[in-house]
C-alpha positions as CSV (number, residue, x, y, z in Angstrom):
1,X,21.5,6.7,-32.2
2,X,19.4,9.8,-32.2
3,X,16.3,9.7,-30.0
4,X,13.2,10.3,-31.6
5,X,11.2,13.4,-30.6
6,X,8.0,12.8,-28.4
7,X,4.7,14.9,-29.7
8,X,3.1,16.9,-26.7
9,X,0.4,14.7,-27.1
10,X,2.1,11.4,-26.6
11,X,4.1,12.9,-23.7
12,X,3.5,11.7,-20.1
13,X,3.0,12.8,-16.6
14,X,6.1,11.7,-14.4
15,X,5.6,10.7,-10.6
16,X,8.3,10.6,-8.4
17,X,8.7,9.3,-5.1
18,X,12.1,9.8,-3.2
19,X,12.1,7.7,0.1
20,X,14.9,7.1,2.4
21,X,16.7,4.3,0.7
22,X,15.1,4.3,-3.0
23,X,13.9,6.7,-5.7
24,X,10.7,5.4,-7.4
25,X,8.7,6.6,-10.5
26,X,6.1,5.9,-12.7
27,X,4.8,7.6,-15.9
28,X,1.3,7.9,-17.2
29,X,-0.8,10.1,-19.7
30,X,-3.1,12.7,-18.8
31,X,-6.0,11.2,-20.6
32,X,-5.4,7.9,-18.8
33,X,-5.4,9.3,-15.3
34,X,-8.6,11.4,-16.2
35,X,-10.6,8.5,-17.5
36,X,-9.9,5.8,-15.0
37,X,-11.0,5.3,-11.3
38,X,-7.9,5.5,-9.0
39,X,-8.8,2.1,-7.6
40,X,-8.4,0.7,-11.4
41,X,-5.2,2.4,-11.9
42,X,-2.0,0.0,-11.6
43,X,1.2,2.1,-12.3
44,X,4.3,0.5,-13.5
45,X,6.9,1.0,-10.8
46,X,10.4,1.6,-11.9
47,X,13.4,2.6,-10.0
48,X,16.0,5.4,-10.6
49,X,19.8,4.6,-10.2
50,X,23.1,6.0,-10.6
51,X,22.8,5.6,-14.4
52,X,19.3,6.8,-14.6
53,X,18.0,10.1,-13.3
54,X,14.6,12.0,-14.0
55,X,16.6,14.6,-16.1
56,X,17.0,11.7,-18.9
57,X,13.4,11.2,-18.8
58,X,12.4,14.9,-19.5
59,X,12.0,14.5,-23.3
60,X,9.2,12.3,-22.9
61,X,7.6,14.4,-19.9
62,X,4.8,17.3,-19.9
63,X,4.5,17.7,-16.1
64,X,6.2,16.3,-13.0
65,X,4.7,15.4,-9.7
66,X,7.3,14.9,-6.9
67,X,7.8,13.9,-3.4
68,X,10.6,13.4,-1.3
69,X,11.6,12.7,2.4
70,X,15.4,12.9,1.7
71,X,16.5,15.6,-1.4
72,X,18.2,13.5,-4.0
73,X,21.7,14.5,-5.5
74,X,19.9,15.3,-8.7
75,X,17.1,17.5,-7.6
76,X,18.9,20.7,-8.6
77,X,19.5,19.6,-12.0
78,X,16.2,18.4,-12.5
79,X,14.7,21.6,-11.8
80,X,17.2,23.5,-13.8
81,X,16.7,21.5,-16.8
82,X,12.7,21.2,-16.5
83,X,12.4,25.1,-16.2
84,X,14.6,25.2,-19.4
85,X,12.2,23.0,-21.0
86,X,9.0,24.6,-19.4
87,X,8.1,21.5,-17.7
88,X,6.2,22.4,-14.5
89,X,7.3,20.5,-11.3
90,X,4.6,20.1,-8.7
91,X,6.5,19.3,-5.6
92,X,3.9,17.7,-3.1
93,X,4.0,19.0,0.8
94,X,1.8,17.9,3.8
95,X,-1.4,20.3,4.2
96,X,-3.8,21.0,6.9
97,X,-6.7,19.8,4.4
98,X,-6.9,18.3,1.1
99,X,-10.2,17.9,-0.9
100,X,-10.1,14.1,-2.4
101,X,-13.0,13.9,-4.8
102,X,-16.2,14.7,-2.6
103,X,-14.2,14.3,0.7
104,X,-12.0,16.5,2.8
105,X,-9.2,14.8,4.6
106,X,-8.2,16.7,7.7
107,X,-4.3,16.6,9.0
108,X,-4.3,15.9,12.9
109,X,-0.9,17.6,13.3
110,X,-0.7,21.1,14.8
111,X,2.3,22.1,12.6
112,X,1.7,20.2,9.3
113,X,5.2,21.0,7.9
114,X,6.5,18.4,10.7
115,X,4.7,15.8,8.9
116,X,6.6,13.6,6.1
117,X,4.6,13.7,2.9
118,X,5.0,10.4,2.2
119,X,2.6,9.7,4.9
120,X,0.1,12.4,3.6
121,X,0.3,11.1,0.3
122,X,-0.4,7.7,1.5
123,X,-3.2,8.8,3.5
124,X,-4.5,10.9,0.3
125,X,-4.4,7.4,-1.8
126,X,-6.4,5.8,0.7
127,X,-9.1,8.4,0.8
128,X,-9.1,8.3,-3.2
129,X,-9.1,4.6,-3.6
130,X,-12.0,3.9,-1.1
131,X,-14.4,7.0,-1.7
132,X,-17.0,4.9,0.1
133,X,-15.1,4.6,3.2
134,X,-13.9,7.2,5.7
135,X,-12.1,5.2,8.2
136,X,-8.5,3.7,7.6
137,X,-5.3,2.3,8.9
138,X,-2.5,3.5,6.6
139,X,1.1,1.6,7.2
140,X,4.3,2.4,5.3
141,X,6.7,-0.6,6.1
142,X,10.4,0.7,4.7
143,X,13.2,2.0,6.4
144,X,11.0,3.4,9.0
145,X,7.6,1.9,9.7
146,X,4.8,4.5,10.0
147,X,1.3,4.0,11.0
148,X,-1.5,6.4,10.6
149,X,-5.0,6.3,11.7
150,X,-8.2,7.9,10.1
151,X,-11.4,8.2,11.5
152,X,-14.1,9.9,9.4
153,X,-11.5,11.7,7.1
154,X,-10.0,13.2,10.2
155,X,-6.4,12.1,10.9
156,X,-6.2,11.0,14.6
157,X,-2.6,10.6,14.8
158,X,0.0,8.1,14.2
159,X,3.4,6.3,14.8
160,X,6.9,6.3,13.3
161,X,9.2,3.6,14.5
162,X,12.1,1.7,13.0
163,X,11.4,-0.4,10.2
164,X,12.6,-4.1,10.4
165,X,16.1,-3.9,8.9
166,X,16.9,-0.7,10.9
167,X,15.6,-2.3,14.2
168,X,17.8,-5.4,13.6
169,X,20.8,-3.4,12.6
170,X,20.3,-1.2,15.7
171,X,20.2,-4.1,17.9
172,X,23.0,-6.2,16.6
173,X,25.3,-3.0,16.8
174,X,24.4,-2.2,20.3
175,X,25.1,-5.9,21.6
176,X,27.7,-8.4,22.0
177,X,26.4,-11.5,22.0
178,X,23.3,-11.2,19.8
179,X,23.5,-12.4,16.1
180,X,21.2,-13.4,13.4
181,X,21.5,-15.2,10.0
182,X,19.9,-15.3,6.6
183,X,18.3,-18.7,7.4
184,X,16.1,-17.0,10.3
185,X,14.7,-14.1,8.1
186,X,11.4,-14.6,6.9
187,X,10.5,-14.0,3.1
188,X,6.8,-13.6,3.7
189,X,3.9,-13.2,6.3
190,X,4.0,-16.0,8.8
191,X,2.4,-16.3,12.4
192,X,4.9,-15.2,14.6
193,X,6.5,-17.6,17.0
194,X,8.7,-18.0,20.0
195,X,12.4,-18.5,18.9
196,X,14.3,-21.3,20.0
197,X,17.7,-20.1,19.1
198,X,19.4,-16.5,19.0
199,X,18.8,-15.5,15.3
200,X,15.1,-16.7,15.2
201,X,14.6,-14.4,18.6
202,X,16.1,-11.6,16.9
203,X,13.8,-11.9,13.6
204,X,10.7,-13.0,15.4
205,X,11.2,-10.5,18.3
206,X,11.5,-7.5,15.5
207,X,8.5,-8.9,13.6
208,X,6.7,-8.9,16.8
209,X,7.4,-5.4,17.3
210,X,6.3,-4.2,14.1
211,X,3.1,-6.3,14.0
212,X,2.1,-5.0,17.5
213,X,2.2,-1.5,16.5
214,X,-0.2,-2.1,13.5
215,X,-2.5,-4.4,15.3
216,X,-2.5,-1.6,18.3
217,X,-3.4,0.9,15.6
218,X,-6.4,-1.4,14.7
219,X,-7.3,-1.8,17.9
220,X,-7.4,1.9,18.7
221,X,-9.7,2.6,15.9
222,X,-11.6,-0.4,16.4
223,X,-12.9,1.4,19.6
224,X,-14.7,3.7,17.5
225,X,-15.6,1.7,14.5
226,X,-15.3,-2.0,13.3
227,X,-15.8,-0.9,9.3
228,X,-12.4,0.3,8.5
229,X,-9.7,-0.5,5.7
230,X,-6.1,-1.2,6.5
231,X,-3.7,-0.3,3.5
232,X,-0.2,-1.7,3.9
233,X,2.8,-0.5,1.8
234,X,6.4,-0.5,1.6
235,X,9.2,-2.9,1.3
236,X,8.6,-5.0,4.3
237,X,4.8,-5.2,3.4
238,X,5.2,-9.2,3.0
239,X,6.5,-9.4,6.5
240,X,3.4,-8.2,8.3
241,X,0.7,-10.7,9.4
242,X,-2.6,-9.9,11.0
243,X,-5.1,-11.7,13.0
244,X,-7.8,-9.5,11.3
245,X,-8.0,-11.1,7.8
246,X,-10.8,-8.8,6.4
247,X,-10.4,-5.3,4.7
248,X,-6.6,-5.4,4.5
249,X,-5.0,-4.4,1.2
250,X,-1.6,-4.3,-0.1
251,X,0.1,-1.6,-2.6
252,X,3.4,-1.6,-4.2
253,X,3.7,2.3,-3.5
254,X,0.8,4.4,-1.9
255,X,2.9,7.4,-2.4
256,X,2.8,7.3,-6.1
257,X,-0.8,6.6,-6.1
258,X,-1.4,9.7,-3.6
259,X,0.6,11.8,-6.3
260,X,-1.7,10.3,-9.1
261,X,-4.8,11.4,-7.0
262,X,-3.5,15.0,-6.7
263,X,-2.8,14.9,-10.6
264,X,-6.2,13.7,-11.1
265,X,-7.7,16.5,-9.2
266,X,-5.6,18.7,-10.7
267,X,-6.7,17.9,-14.1
268,X,-10.3,17.8,-13.3
269,X,-9.9,21.4,-11.9
270,X,-8.0,22.5,-15.1
271,X,-10.7,21.1,-17.0
272,X,-13.2,23.0,-15.2
273,X,-10.9,26.2,-15.7
274,X,-10.5,26.6,-11.8
275,X,-7.1,27.6,-10.3
276,X,-6.6,25.7,-7.0
277,X,-5.5,22.3,-7.5
278,X,-5.5,20.1,-4.5
279,X,-5.5,22.0,-0.9
280,X,-8.3,24.2,0.7
């Protein structure tokens, strides 16, 4: 079957987030991005695989926004094919300052090139999603768990630690009489309890470490303000539980939302015939 060509008007912007374990993407039309508040955008999340790469989506794409913390095998092919088809690729990087709407997010790193772009995009998403707020705890619970604190749009710093699976794998591979099983694994947020056998002790102990890190970040920000938003993303987000119940928001993928915010800013700038798109 011959694939029907897509008119330029019907083409979408392709957003790609390549993490340590999975490559995710979504597509949106420019008009939808321009005319919709970021908090009302609910991107349909898809996954690349061995049989599906971004190159296959190029006939339906006008622009690409790309984020990766681990270079995928198809990266060179994507750049080559996109160049041949005159499809611009915007590769996101961490910046010292980024303008989001009427706010400026300031990076707390001395050397911003050391910060994983996924963390920066998640923070951009936080500011874009809650334009009336300036204080956030941003958590991404995946292969690694990251936690970043923002006060008055100034990144205060953060933490990086092994994620739940990485933590358990490290524990089990470096001990002899410690073990776990599927029965002990929790499938959703539950109060952390004391284990009464080894598998439960492993599961609950690892969860206690992750939750302790996030709650300590909340306590740290709470010393400066009690009016802050907690944003949780990542594959293990359902495993996190908090004594604090208000102002906690869960998102399937904050990195993609951050990319969409960059595109939204870029489209506004393009509309106003300016040249700079996201950072100052």
